[in-house]
N, C-alpha and C positions, 0 to 999 in steps of 0.2 A: 896482326894481319887481318884485314877486313875481307869479307866475302866478295866474290866477283861482281855481284849485282851492285854492291855499294861502290866498288871501284869503278864500275861502268857509269854509275850516276855521277860520281865525283869528276870523272873524265869528261862526261858530257857537259857538266856545269862549267868546267874549265874551258872547254871548246867554245861554249856560248859566250863566256866572258872574253875570250880572245877575239871572237868575231866582233863583239861589241866594241872592244878597245880599238880594233883595226878600223872599223867604220868611223868611229869617233875621230881617230887620228886623221883619216883621209878627209873627213868633213872639215876639220879645223885647220889642216896644214896644206891642202891642195889648192891649186889655182882654180878659179871658177871656169867652167867650160860652158860654151853656148849650148842651149838645148835644141836649137833649131839652126840649120845652116844660114838662114837669113838673119843678119845681125839685128835688124829692127823689128823682128817678129814679136807678137804679143807674148809668147811664152818667154822669150829672152828678156823682154822689158819687165814682165811680172817677176821673174826670178831674180832680177837685179834690183828690184824695188826694196827700200828699207823696211824693216819689220815695224809693225805698229808700236809706238812708244819708244823706239830707238832714237838715240841722239845722232843726228846727221852732222858730221863735221863740215863747217863752212870754210870756203877758201877765200874769204874776203881779206883785204889787206890788214884790217885792224883786228882780225881774229887771233885768238891765242892758240888755236888748234892747228896752226900751220905746221907743215912737215918740211924739214929742211931737205934739200936735194942731196946733201952730203951723207945723211943718215938713212935715206930711203933705199931699201933693198931692191925695189923695182928699178931704180935709176943706176944701180951699180952692177955692171955685167958680171964681174967676178963673184960678187956676193950672191947674185941670182943663180949662177951656175953651181956654186957651193951649196946653196939651199936646195936646188933641184937634186943634186947628187945625194945630199943627206936624206932628202925625202925618198928618193929611189932606194937607197940602202936600207932605210927603216922599213919601207914597204916590203922589200925582199926578205928582211928578217922576220917581220910579222907573218908574211906568207909561209915562210919555212916553218915557223912555230905552229901555224894552223895545220899544215900538212903533216907534221910529226904527231900532233895531237890526234888528228884524224886516223893516222895509221895505228896509234896506240888504242884508239877506240875500236878500230876494226879487229885488232888482235884480241881485245877483251871479248868482243862479240863472238869471235871464232872459238874462243876457249870456253864458252858457256856450254854446259852439258845439254845434250839433246839436239845439238846442231847436227844435221845429217842423219838423224835417227827417226824412224817412222813412229807415228803415234801409237801403233799397235805394240811395238817393242817397248816403248816407254811405259805403256799400261801394264804389260806383262812384268816388267821390271818392278813397277810399283806394287803389283800384287805379290810378287816374290818377296819383296822387302817387307810387306805387311805380314805375310806368314812368318817370316823370320822374326819380326818384332813380337808377334804373338808368342812364339816359342821362347824367346828371351824373357818376356814378361812372365810366362808360366814358371820358368826357372827362378826368376827373381822372387816370386811369391813363395815358391818352395823353400828357398834359402831363408826368407823371412820367417817362415813357420819353423824351420830347423833352428834358427837363432832363438826364437821364442822358447822352444823346448829346452835348448841348452841353457838359456838364461834362467828358466824355472829350476832346472837341475842345480845350477850354481847357487841360486837363492836357497834351495833346500839344503845343500851342503853347508852353506854359510850359517844357516839357522841351526843345523845339527852341531856344527863346531861351536857356535856361540852358546847353545844350550848345554853342551858337554862341558865347556869351560865354566859356565855358571854353576853347574851341579858339583864340580870338583871344588869349588870355592866355598861351598856351604858347610 
C-alpha cells in the first residue's frame, strides 16, 4: 500500500490523462462548429482552411479520391444519427469517468493529515513527537549498551569454558 501523497499524485496523473483523452476524442470525432455566427467571417474561413502540407482531396471526375455517396456517413441519415448517439454516449461515459476521478481526488485530499488543523497545533504535535523520538532514541542507546555488556559477558564465559576444556585435555 502506498502513502496518501503517492496515491494523490497517481490519481492526479490519471485525471490529467483522462482530460487529455477526452479532449483528443472530441477533437477527432466531433463535427466542426462555426467560430462566428456569420458563416463567411475571417475566423470561420481560417479555421476551415487546410493545414500547411496537408493533402487536399480533389473532387474532379478523374480523381481517385472520390467518395461514393453510398458509403458517406454524412449522406446517410441513419448512420449520422447512430454516429451522433455513439458520440454522445462516449462523451457521457468520459464525463462520468472524469467526475468519479475528481471525487476520488477530493476524498484523497480530505484524508490528508493536517486538513482543518491550525498551524500552531501542528507545530505542537511535531514538538511532542520530537520529544518522544528523543526518549525512544535514549532507550535504544541504553539497550545497545546493555547488549554490548551481555555480549562481553558471553564472550568471557565462552573463553572460560574453552580454556577449562583445554586444561582438562592436557
